[in-house]
C-alpha positions as CSV (number, residue, x, y, z in Angstrom):
1,Y,31.9,64.6,-9.9
2,N,30.4,62.7,-7.0
3,A,32.4,64.9,-4.7
4,D,31.6,65.2,-1.0
5,F,33.1,67.2,1.9
6,D,35.2,64.5,3.6
7,G,38.5,65.8,2.3
8,D,37.9,65.5,-1.5
9,Q,40.3,67.5,-3.6
10,M,40.1,68.6,-7.2
11,A,42.7,70.1,-9.5
12,V,42.1,73.1,-11.7
13,H,43.9,73.0,-15.1
14,V,44.2,76.4,-16.9
15,P,44.9,76.2,-20.7
16,L,47.1,79.2,-21.3
17,S,48.0,79.3,-24.9
18,T,45.5,80.0,-27.7
19,A,46.1,76.5,-29.1
20,A,45.5,74.8,-25.7
21,Q,42.3,76.8,-25.3
22,A,41.1,75.8,-28.8
23,E,41.8,72.2,-28.1
24,A,40.0,72.3,-24.8
25,R,37.0,73.9,-26.4
26,L,37.0,71.4,-29.3
27,L,37.6,68.2,-27.3
28,M,36.3,68.9,-23.8
29,L,33.2,71.2,-24.2
30,S,30.1,69.3,-23.1
31,A,28.2,70.2,-26.3
32,N,30.9,68.4,-28.3
33,N,30.6,65.2,-26.2
34,L,26.9,64.3,-26.4
35,L,27.4,60.7,-27.4
36,L,29.3,57.8,-25.9
37,P,32.2,56.6,-28.1
38,A,31.4,53.0,-27.0
39,D,27.9,52.7,-28.6
40,G,26.7,56.1,-29.8
41,K,24.1,56.4,-27.0
42,P,23.6,59.8,-25.4
43,I,25.8,60.7,-22.4
44,V,23.8,63.8,-21.8
45,A,20.4,62.6,-20.7
46,P,18.1,63.9,-17.9
47,S,18.1,62.0,-14.6
48,H,16.7,62.2,-11.1
49,D,14.5,65.3,-10.4
50,I,14.4,66.3,-14.1
51,V,13.0,62.8,-15.1
52,L,10.5,62.9,-12.2
53,G,9.3,66.4,-13.3
54,L,8.8,65.3,-16.9
55,Y,7.1,62.1,-15.8
56,Y,4.7,64.0,-13.6
57,L,4.0,66.5,-16.4
58,T,3.2,63.9,-19.0
59,Q,1.3,61.3,-16.9
60,S,-2.4,61.1,-17.4
61,D,-5.5,60.6,-15.3
62,E,-7.7,57.5,-15.9
63,H,-10.2,58.6,-18.5
64,V,-13.8,57.6,-17.8
65,G,-16.3,57.6,-20.7
66,G,-16.0,57.7,-24.4
67,V,-13.6,59.7,-26.6
68,D,-16.5,62.0,-27.7
69,E,-16.9,63.2,-24.0
70,V,-13.3,64.6,-24.0
71,P,-13.3,68.4,-24.4
72,A,-12.1,69.5,-27.8
73,F,-10.2,72.7,-28.7
74,M,-9.3,74.5,-31.9
75,S,-5.7,75.0,-31.1
76,V,-2.9,74.4,-28.5
77,N,-3.1,78.0,-27.3
78,D,-6.9,77.6,-26.6
79,A,-6.2,74.5,-24.4
80,L,-3.3,76.2,-22.6
81,I,-5.4,79.3,-21.8
82,A,-8.2,77.0,-20.4
83,Y,-5.5,75.4,-18.2
84,Q,-4.1,78.7,-17.0
85,H,-7.6,79.8,-16.0
86,G,-7.8,76.7,-13.7
87,H,-10.4,74.7,-15.7
88,F,-8.0,71.8,-16.2
89,K,-5.2,69.9,-14.4
90,L,-2.0,68.9,-16.1
91,Q,-3.1,65.2,-16.3
92,D,-6.6,65.9,-17.9
93,W,-7.3,64.6,-21.3
94,V,-8.2,67.0,-24.2
95,R,-8.6,66.7,-28.0
96,L,-7.2,69.1,-30.6
97,P,-5.6,69.2,-34.0
98,I,-1.8,68.7,-34.1
99,D,0.1,70.3,-37.0
100,R,3.0,67.8,-37.1
101,E,3.5,64.0,-37.1
102,V,2.5,62.2,-33.9
103,T,4.1,59.2,-32.2
104,S,2.9,57.2,-29.2
105,D,5.8,54.7,-29.3
106,K,8.0,55.3,-26.3
107,E,11.1,53.6,-27.9
108,L,10.7,55.7,-31.0
109,S,11.3,52.5,-33.0
110,E,8.3,53.1,-35.3
111,A,8.0,55.9,-37.8
112,A,5.7,58.8,-36.7
113,S,2.6,59.5,-38.8
114,A,0.5,62.5,-39.6
115,P,-2.8,62.5,-37.6
116,E,-6.0,62.2,-39.6
117,D,-8.3,63.6,-36.9
118,L,-8.2,65.3,-33.5
119,V,-5.4,63.9,-31.3
120,L,-6.3,62.6,-27.8
121,T,-3.6,63.9,-25.5
122,T,-3.1,65.7,-22.1
123,I,-2.5,69.3,-21.1
124,G,0.9,68.3,-19.7
125,R,2.0,66.7,-22.9
126,L,0.9,69.9,-24.8
127,I,3.2,71.9,-22.5
128,F,6.1,69.4,-23.0
129,N,5.7,69.4,-26.8
130,E,5.3,73.2,-27.0
131,M,8.8,73.4,-25.4
132,I,10.2,71.0,-28.0
133,R,8.4,73.0,-30.8
134,E,9.9,76.3,-29.6
135,T,13.4,74.7,-29.5
136,M,13.0,73.5,-33.1
137,A,11.5,76.8,-34.2
138,D,14.8,78.6,-33.3
139,Q,16.7,76.6,-35.9
140,F,14.3,75.0,-38.4
141,E,11.4,75.9,-40.7
142,P,8.1,74.2,-39.7
143,E,8.3,71.8,-42.6
144,D,11.8,70.7,-41.5
145,Y,11.0,70.0,-37.9
146,P,13.2,67.0,-36.9
147,L,11.0,65.7,-34.0
148,P,7.4,64.6,-34.0
149,Y,4.7,65.2,-31.3
150,F,5.5,62.8,-28.4
151,N,2.1,61.5,-27.1
152,F,3.2,59.2,-24.2
153,V,4.4,59.3,-20.6
154,V,8.0,60.4,-20.6
155,D,10.3,58.4,-18.4
156,R,14.1,58.1,-18.3
157,G,14.4,55.7,-21.2
158,A,12.2,57.9,-23.4
159,T,14.3,61.0,-22.7
160,S,17.4,59.1,-23.7
161,A,15.7,58.0,-27.0
162,M,14.6,61.6,-27.7
163,I,18.1,63.0,-27.3
164,S,19.5,60.2,-29.5
165,E,16.8,61.0,-32.2
166,A,17.4,64.7,-31.9
167,Y,21.2,64.2,-32.5
168,Q,20.6,62.0,-35.6
169,R,17.9,64.3,-37.1
170,G,18.7,67.8,-35.8
171,G,22.5,67.8,-35.2
172,Q,24.7,68.7,-32.3
173,H,23.7,72.3,-31.6
174,F,19.9,71.5,-31.6
175,T,20.5,68.5,-29.3
176,A,22.5,70.6,-26.8
177,M,19.6,73.2,-26.7
178,L,17.0,70.5,-26.3
179,A,18.9,68.9,-23.4
180,D,19.0,72.3,-21.7
181,N,15.3,73.0,-22.2
182,L,14.4,69.5,-21.0
183,K,16.4,70.2,-17.8
184,D,14.6,73.5,-17.2
185,L,11.1,72.1,-17.8
186,G,11.9,69.0,-15.7
187,F,13.0,71.0,-12.7
188,E,10.1,73.4,-13.0
189,Y,7.5,70.7,-12.9
190,A,9.3,68.7,-10.2
191,T,8.9,71.8,-8.1
192,I,5.3,72.3,-9.0
193,S,4.5,68.6,-8.3
194,G,5.7,69.0,-4.7
195,L,6.6,65.3,-4.7
196,T,8.2,64.0,-1.5
197,I,8.3,60.7,0.5
198,A,6.5,60.0,3.7
199,A,6.2,56.6,5.5
200,S,2.5,56.6,4.5
201,D,3.6,56.5,0.8
202,I,5.0,53.0,1.3
203,V,1.8,51.0,0.9
204,I,1.9,47.3,2.0
205,P,-0.4,45.1,-0.3
206,K,-3.5,43.7,1.3
207,D,-2.8,40.2,-0.2
208,K,0.6,39.9,1.4
209,F,-0.3,37.5,4.2
210,A,-2.5,35.3,1.9
211,I,0.4,35.0,-0.6
212,L,3.0,34.2,2.2
213,G,0.6,31.7,3.8
214,A,0.2,29.7,0.6
215,A,4.0,29.8,0.0
216,D,4.7,28.7,3.6
217,K,2.3,25.7,3.2
218,E,3.9,24.6,-0.1
219,A,7.4,25.0,1.3
220,S,6.5,22.9,4.5
221,Q,5.3,20.1,2.2
222,I,8.8,20.1,0.5
223,W,10.5,20.1,3.9
224,S,8.4,17.1,4.9
225,K,9.3,15.2,1.7
226,R,13.0,15.9,2.5
227,K,12.7,14.6,6.1
228,K,11.1,11.4,4.8
229,G,13.9,11.0,2.3
230,I,11.7,11.2,-0.8
231,I,13.8,14.0,-2.3
232,T,17.5,14.9,-2.0
233,E,18.9,18.0,-0.4
234,I,19.6,19.7,-3.8
235,E,16.1,19.0,-5.0
236,K,14.7,20.5,-1.8
237,D,16.8,23.6,-2.2
238,I,15.7,24.0,-5.8
239,E,12.0,23.6,-5.0
240,V,12.1,25.9,-1.9
241,T,13.9,28.6,-3.9
242,R,11.4,28.3,-6.7
243,I,8.4,28.6,-4.3
244,W,9.8,31.7,-2.6
245,D,10.9,33.2,-5.9
246,Q,7.3,32.8,-7.2
247,A,5.8,34.2,-4.0
248,T,8.1,37.3,-4.3
249,K,7.0,37.8,-7.9
250,D,3.3,37.5,-6.9
251,L,3.8,39.9,-4.1
252,T,5.6,42.4,-6.3
253,K,2.7,42.2,-8.8
254,A,0.2,42.7,-5.9
255,M,2.2,45.7,-4.6
256,R,2.4,47.3,-8.1
257,S,-1.4,47.1,-8.6
258,N,-1.9,48.3,-5.0
259,F,0.0,51.6,-5.6
260,D,-1.8,54.7,-6.8
261,K,-0.6,56.0,-10.1
262,F,0.5,59.2,-8.5
263,N,2.1,57.7,-5.4
264,S,5.5,59.4,-5.1
265,V,7.5,56.3,-4.3
266,Y,5.9,54.4,-7.2
267,M,6.5,57.4,-9.6
268,M,10.2,57.6,-8.6
269,A,10.8,53.9,-9.4
270,E,8.5,53.7,-12.4
271,S,9.9,56.9,-14.1
272,G,13.5,55.7,-13.6
273,A,14.3,58.9,-11.5
274,R,15.5,56.9,-8.5
275,G,15.6,53.2,-7.6
276,K,13.9,50.3,-9.2
277,I,10.7,48.4,-8.5
278,D,12.9,45.7,-6.9
279,Q,14.0,48.2,-4.2
280,V,10.4,49.4,-3.7
281,R,9.6,45.7,-3.2
282,Q,12.0,45.6,-0.3
283,L,10.4,48.7,1.2
284,A,6.7,47.7,0.8
285,A,6.4,43.9,0.1
286,M,9.2,41.6,1.4
287,R,13.0,41.4,1.2
288,G,12.8,37.8,-0.1
289,L,15.6,35.2,-0.4
290,L,19.1,36.1,0.5
291,V,22.5,34.6,-0.4
292,G,24.5,33.2,2.6
293,P,28.2,33.6,3.3
294,S,29.0,30.5,1.3
295,G,27.2,31.8,-1.8
296,R,24.3,29.4,-1.3
297,V,20.8,30.7,-1.3
298,L,19.4,30.6,2.2
299,D,16.0,28.8,2.2
300,F,14.8,31.0,4.9
301,P,13.3,34.1,3.2
302,I,12.9,37.5,4.9
303,K,9.2,37.9,4.9
304,A,9.2,41.4,6.5
305,N,9.9,44.6,4.6
306,F,11.7,47.8,5.7
307,R,8.4,49.6,6.3
308,E,7.4,46.9,8.9
309,G,10.9,46.5,10.2
310,L,13.1,43.4,10.4
311,S,13.3,41.0,13.4
312,V,16.7,40.5,15.0
313,F,17.3,37.2,13.2
314,E,16.2,38.7,9.8
315,Y,18.5,41.7,10.4
316,F,21.4,39.4,11.3
317,I,21.1,37.3,8.1
318,S,20.9,40.5,6.1
319,T,24.2,41.7,7.4
320,H,26.2,39.3,5.2
321,G,24.9,40.7,2.0
322,G,25.6,44.3,3.1
323,R,29.1,43.5,4.2
324,K,29.9,41.5,1.0
325,G,28.7,44.6,-1.0
326,L,31.1,46.9,0.8
327,V,34.1,44.5,0.5
328,D,33.4,43.8,-3.2
329,T,33.3,47.5,-3.9
330,A,36.7,47.9,-2.4
331,L,38.4,44.8,-3.8
332,K,36.9,44.4,-7.2
333,T,37.4,47.9,-8.6
334,A,41.1,47.1,-9.0
335,D,40.3,43.9,-11.0
336,S,38.2,46.0,-13.5
337,G,41.0,48.5,-13.9
338,Y,43.5,45.7,-14.5
339,L,41.3,44.2,-17.2
340,T,41.1,47.5,-19.0
341,R,44.9,47.9,-18.8
342,R,45.5,44.5,-20.3
343,L,43.0,45.2,-23.1
344,V,44.6,48.6,-23.9
345,D,48.0,47.0,-23.9
346,V,46.8,44.5,-26.6
347,T,45.0,47.0,-28.8
348,L,47.3,50.0,-28.4
349,D,48.7,49.8,-31.9
350,V,45.4,49.3,-33.7
351,S,44.4,52.5,-35.4
352,I,42.9,53.7,-38.7
353,T,45.9,53.7,-41.0
354,E,44.2,54.1,-44.4
355,L,40.8,54.9,-45.9
356,D,40.1,51.8,-47.9
357,C,41.9,48.4,-47.9
358,G,40.0,47.2,-51.0
359,T,39.0,43.9,-49.5
360,D,36.5,41.7,-51.3
361,E,35.6,39.8,-48.1
362,F,32.6,40.7,-45.8
363,I,30.3,39.4,-43.1
364,H,26.5,38.7,-43.2
365,I,24.4,40.5,-40.6
366,D,21.3,38.4,-39.9
367,L,18.2,40.6,-39.6
368,S,15.6,37.8,-39.5
369,A,15.2,38.2,-35.7
370,A,15.3,42.0,-35.7
371,D,11.7,42.8,-35.2
372,S,12.1,46.5,-34.4
373,L,13.7,49.5,-36.0
374,R,16.0,49.9,-33.0
375,K,17.5,46.4,-33.4
376,V,18.1,47.0,-37.1
377,R,19.7,50.3,-36.3
378,K,21.9,48.8,-33.7
379,S,23.2,46.2,-36.2
380,L,23.6,48.4,-39.3
381,L,23.9,52.1,-38.5
382,G,27.4,53.5,-39.4
383,R,28.7,50.4,-41.2
384,T,29.8,50.2,-44.8
385,S,27.6,48.1,-47.1
386,A,29.4,45.4,-49.1
387,E,26.6,45.2,-51.6
388,D,24.1,47.3,-53.4
389,I,20.9,47.3,-51.3
390,I,18.0,47.7,-53.7
391,D,14.3,48.3,-52.8
392,D,11.3,46.7,-54.5
393,S,11.1,49.4,-57.1
394,G,14.7,48.8,-58.2
395,E,16.1,52.0,-56.5
396,V,19.4,51.7,-54.8
397,I,19.1,52.5,-51.1
398,V,22.8,52.1,-50.3
399,G,25.5,51.5,-52.9
400,K,28.4,49.1,-52.5
401,N,31.1,50.6,-50.2
402,E,28.8,53.4,-49.0
403,E,28.0,54.1,-45.4
404,I,24.6,53.0,-44.0
405,T,22.9,56.2,-42.7
406,N,19.9,56.6,-40.4
407,R,17.6,57.2,-43.4
408,A,18.9,54.1,-45.1
409,V,18.3,52.0,-42.0
410,N,14.7,53.1,-41.9
411,R,14.2,52.1,-45.6
412,I,16.0,48.7,-45.0
413,F,13.7,48.0,-42.0
414,K,10.6,48.7,-44.1
415,L,12.0,46.5,-46.9
416,G,12.3,43.6,-44.5
417,K,15.5,42.1,-45.8
418,P,16.5,38.9,-44.0
419,S,20.2,39.8,-44.1
420,V,22.7,42.4,-45.2
421,T,26.4,42.0,-46.1
422,V,28.7,44.6,-44.6
423,R,32.4,45.4,-44.3
424,S,34.0,44.4,-41.0
425,V,37.3,44.8,-39.2
426,L,37.4,41.0,-39.0
427,T,37.9,40.9,-42.8
428,C,40.0,44.0,-43.2
429,R,43.2,43.6,-45.1
430,T,45.1,46.6,-43.8
431,L,48.4,45.7,-42.3
432,G,49.2,47.1,-38.8
433,G,45.8,48.6,-38.3
434,V,42.3,48.8,-39.9
435,C,40.9,50.9,-42.7
436,A,38.1,53.5,-42.3
437,K,35.7,51.7,-44.6
438,C,35.9,48.4,-42.7
439,Y,35.6,50.2,-39.3
440,G,32.7,52.5,-40.2
441,W,31.5,55.4,-38.1
442,D,33.1,57.0,-35.1
443,L,30.1,56.5,-32.9
444,A,31.0,59.6,-30.7
445,D,29.9,62.0,-33.5
446,G,28.2,59.8,-36.1
447,S,30.7,60.5,-38.9
448,M,33.2,58.2,-40.8
449,A,36.3,57.4,-38.8
450,E,39.4,59.3,-39.9
451,V,43.0,58.2,-40.5
452,G,44.8,58.3,-37.1
453,D,41.8,57.5,-34.9
454,P,42.9,55.2,-32.0
455,V,40.1,52.8,-32.5
456,G,41.9,50.0,-30.5
457,V,42.1,52.1,-27.3
458,V,38.4,53.2,-27.8
459,A,37.3,49.5,-28.0
460,A,39.4,48.5,-25.0
461,Q,38.0,51.3,-22.8
462,S,34.5,50.7,-24.1
463,I,34.7,47.2,-22.7
464,G,36.6,48.1,-19.5
465,E,34.4,51.0,-18.5
466,P,31.2,48.9,-17.7
467,G,33.5,46.5,-15.9
468,T,33.7,48.9,-12.9
469,Q,29.9,48.9,-12.8
470,L,29.8,45.1,-13.0
471,T,31.8,44.9,-9.8
472,M,29.8,47.6,-8.0
473,R,26.4,46.3,-8.8
474,T,26.2,43.8,-5.8
475,F,26.4,46.9,-3.5
476,H,23.1,48.3,-4.7
477,T,20.8,45.4,-3.9
478,G,22.5,44.4,-0.7
479,G,22.9,40.7,-1.2
480,I,19.3,40.0,-2.4
481,K,19.2,36.6,-4.1
482,G,19.9,37.1,-7.8
483,R,23.0,36.5,-10.0
484,D,25.9,37.9,-8.0
485,I,27.5,40.2,-10.5
486,T,31.0,39.4,-9.1
487,Q,30.7,36.4,-11.5
488,G,30.4,39.0,-14.3
489,L,34.0,40.2,-14.4
490,P,35.8,36.8,-14.2
491,Y,33.5,35.6,-16.9
492,V,34.4,38.6,-19.2
493,E,38.1,37.7,-18.6
494,Q,37.4,34.1,-19.4
495,L,36.0,35.2,-22.8
496,F,39.1,37.2,-23.6
497,E,41.5,34.6,-22.5
498,V,39.6,31.9,-24.5
499,R,39.6,29.4,-21.6
500,G,37.4,26.4,-21.5
501,V,34.0,27.5,-20.2
502,K,32.7,25.6,-17.1
503,S,29.1,25.3,-18.2
504,S,29.5,25.0,-22.0
505,S,26.6,23.7,-24.1
506,V,26.3,22.6,-27.7
507,L,24.0,25.0,-29.6
508,A,21.8,24.3,-32.6
509,E,23.3,25.8,-35.8
510,A,20.0,26.1,-37.6
511,D,16.2,25.6,-37.1
512,G,15.0,22.1,-37.5
513,H,13.5,18.9,-35.8
514,V,15.2,16.4,-33.6
515,V,15.2,13.0,-35.3
516,E,17.5,11.0,-33.0
517,V,18.8,11.3,-29.4
518,M,21.2,8.4,-28.6
519,E,23.8,7.8,-25.8
520,M,27.1,6.7,-27.4
521,V,29.9,4.7,-25.7
522,Y,33.6,4.4,-26.6
523,D,34.9,0.8,-26.3
524,L,38.6,0.1,-26.7
525,V,39.2,-3.4,-28.1
526,T,42.8,-4.8,-28.1
527,I,43.5,-7.6,-30.6
528,Q,46.7,-9.6,-30.6
529,S,47.8,-11.8,-33.5
530,K,48.0,-15.5,-32.8
531,D,51.8,-15.4,-33.1
532,G,52.0,-12.5,-30.6
533,Q,53.9,-10.4,-33.1
534,R,51.2,-7.7,-33.8
535,E,48.8,-5.9,-31.5
536,K,46.3,-3.2,-32.2
537,V,43.8,-1.2,-30.2
538,Y,40.5,-0.4,-32.0
539,E,38.1,2.4,-30.9
540,V,34.5,1.3,-31.4
541,V,31.8,3.9,-30.9
542,H,28.3,2.4,-30.5
543,P,25.0,3.2,-28.9
544,Y,24.9,2.6,-25.2
545,N,22.2,-0.1,-25.3
546,S,23.7,-2.1,-28.2
547,R,26.4,-4.7,-27.8
548,L,29.6,-5.6,-29.5
549,R,29.8,-8.7,-31.7
550,I,32.9,-10.0,-29.8
551,H,33.8,-10.5,-26.1
552,Y,36.9,-11.1,-24.1
553,R,39.2,-13.9,-25.4
554,S,37.1,-14.2,-28.7
555,N,38.9,-15.5,-31.8
556,V,38.6,-13.1,-34.7
557,A,39.5,-13.4,-38.4
558,K,40.7,-10.7,-40.8
559,G,37.7,-8.7,-42.0
560,D,35.4,-9.5,-39.1
561,A,33.3,-6.7,-37.8
562,L,33.6,-5.7,-34.1
563,D,30.3,-3.8,-33.9
564,L,26.7,-4.4,-35.1
565,D,27.0,-1.5,-37.7
566,E,30.1,-3.2,-39.2
567,S,31.9,0.1,-39.1
568,V,35.1,-1.3,-37.6
569,L,36.8,-4.3,-39.3
570,V,39.7,-6.4,-38.0
571,E,42.9,-6.1,-40.0
572,F,44.4,-9.5,-39.1
573,D,43.6,-12.9,-37.5
574,G,44.0,-12.9,-33.7
575,I,42.4,-13.0,-30.3
576,V,40.7,-10.3,-28.1
577,T,43.1,-9.7,-25.2
578,Q,41.5,-6.6,-23.7
579,L,38.0,-5.1,-23.7
580,F,37.6,-1.7,-22.0
581,T,34.7,0.8,-21.9
582,D,36.1,4.4,-21.7
583,T,33.4,6.0,-19.4
584,H,35.0,9.5,-19.7
585,R,34.2,9.6,-23.4
586,T,30.5,8.6,-23.2
587,Y,28.4,11.2,-25.1
588,W,25.0,11.9,-26.5
589,R,24.5,12.0,-30.2
590,I,21.7,14.2,-31.3
591,K,20.6,14.3,-35.0
592,V,18.6,17.4,-36.2
593,K,16.9,17.5,-39.5
594,E,17.0,21.1,-40.7
595,E,14.4,22.9,-42.7
596,D,16.2,22.3,-46.0
597,G,16.2,18.6,-45.4
598,M,19.8,18.3,-44.4
599,E,20.7,16.3,-41.3
600,R,23.2,17.6,-38.9
601,E,24.8,15.6,-36.0
602,Y,25.7,17.1,-32.6
603,E,27.8,15.5,-29.9
604,T,27.4,16.6,-26.3
605,P,29.5,15.3,-23.4
606,R,27.6,13.0,-21.2
607,E,28.9,14.1,-17.8
608,N,25.8,12.7,-16.2
609,L,23.7,15.3,-18.0
610,A,20.6,14.3,-19.9
611,P,20.0,16.2,-23.2
612,R,17.5,19.0,-23.2
613,V,15.7,17.8,-26.3
614,A,13.8,14.7,-27.3
615,V,12.9,13.1,-30.6
616,G,10.3,15.2,-32.4
617,D,11.2,18.5,-30.7
618,T,11.5,21.6,-32.8
619,V,14.7,23.6,-32.2
620,K,15.6,27.1,-33.2
621,R,19.1,28.3,-34.1
622,G,21.0,29.0,-31.0
623,D,19.0,26.7,-28.7
624,Q,20.9,24.5,-26.2
């Protein structure tokens, strides 16, 4: 509850009637709220000490020598008895037969496979997987075990993936038990590890001064060019920022390789238990570039880190970022709440009003770029198929108007289909709401949405909830140079209000090759008939470097062409009374020949910007 003892209050609500108690148990009990309604990811996932304990338990020592030199055991029990007698550490490598499928993929995006030989693993991972096996044995027969043997270092992301996998394969009760047991095991081994932080754990990389010296030398050359007037102020800023950004990256890399694998600060950041490597960088490497009060990146980087201590000047220029973080936290939270309120107001009356609207419209989900099972699952899981999806043998994986389950997603991924057609709320024909088939699953419990579900409010709150985090994020890094997230919330509002975007770009609609890049100009030509009775303004679009056929005060006859392409013809005899180039409408014309041979033309506003592509370049769909 993030409560502290500075006057925080908390109300206690007591459900008195049996109906109220049943409702509270059904809707509020933690075991019934394991997944986020927004995206179906686990809410209940280990963090902090638990993650640190599990990371320490499953981490491994560097193995020296060949695989054959690793001690082999007949069973898990034999290996654990040897550990209990003090012959092995948690991180020592062992080999033994494993009686279930094994996966070493941390994201669990690949299918687990049955081991053919002895499995190379560590004592700690045996203990971790024995806990999972015992949890499964309480509810499943050995041949029905939902989870494989996890043979990797367990960090925060991996625990979240495990809980998600457990829910999809083992159900709600099993997931709740697994989360509890992960908690107990994590706390136990966090205690056994005895991890803490001392000043000596913050190790400054030996290469620091060499990296900073090289960057200083490069930056001073840029300053010298600026003083001589060779480059502009903006070019100087861009170059200096690039130099120090690169120096910071190099230093972070040196710092990471300098840390011992079991250094407590490194383990906390690497496991996801507390902080990120960026914050460790500020402790052990350098603070880097900061953003000044005006929002401009200061070209004076803070070369010191918190372990060494900041000079008075460095401390002073750091204060701006810290102050901005505190002010943002106070002011911007209200903006996020207001956005949520407006979204809820708009979507309040959108709910599931019928089971099937019977639409024959659908949308295509492009899977050509989805290179992992996780990406395919994110796109398809819980949606209703609008076609029969058939595998190579002719068997129907998912029938038309059937929901796409986890098992079906796995088979579709193996099939490698480039696209799948699904039902969507965008094509739903239900009046005054949406239908369950077009909406798909209620992600909070992985079952089909039911009539009466307030899906509009769920959608609005799913968008509004991260908005609070968008505004808070500047607080955590204390004004370190990087995209200031306060841009995040106004940008989201801009998307919903469909305003013109400041930095809009024209994107390629398909893959292909650039065949023409040409700057185009609008000329306005006014022609008056000789008797002065008629006057007409012609718009002539032509390449920037080509000329018109006429000039001011030229005599023209009916049918004469005004441009070299002969695309604009004069309608009557007359004289050119005005010739005007509309500089505001200058644009670049880019022709792209697509893979099917079709040519597509794009127009981009000139606005003193050069195009990002040249003739002969290959472009992918979605490129600027």
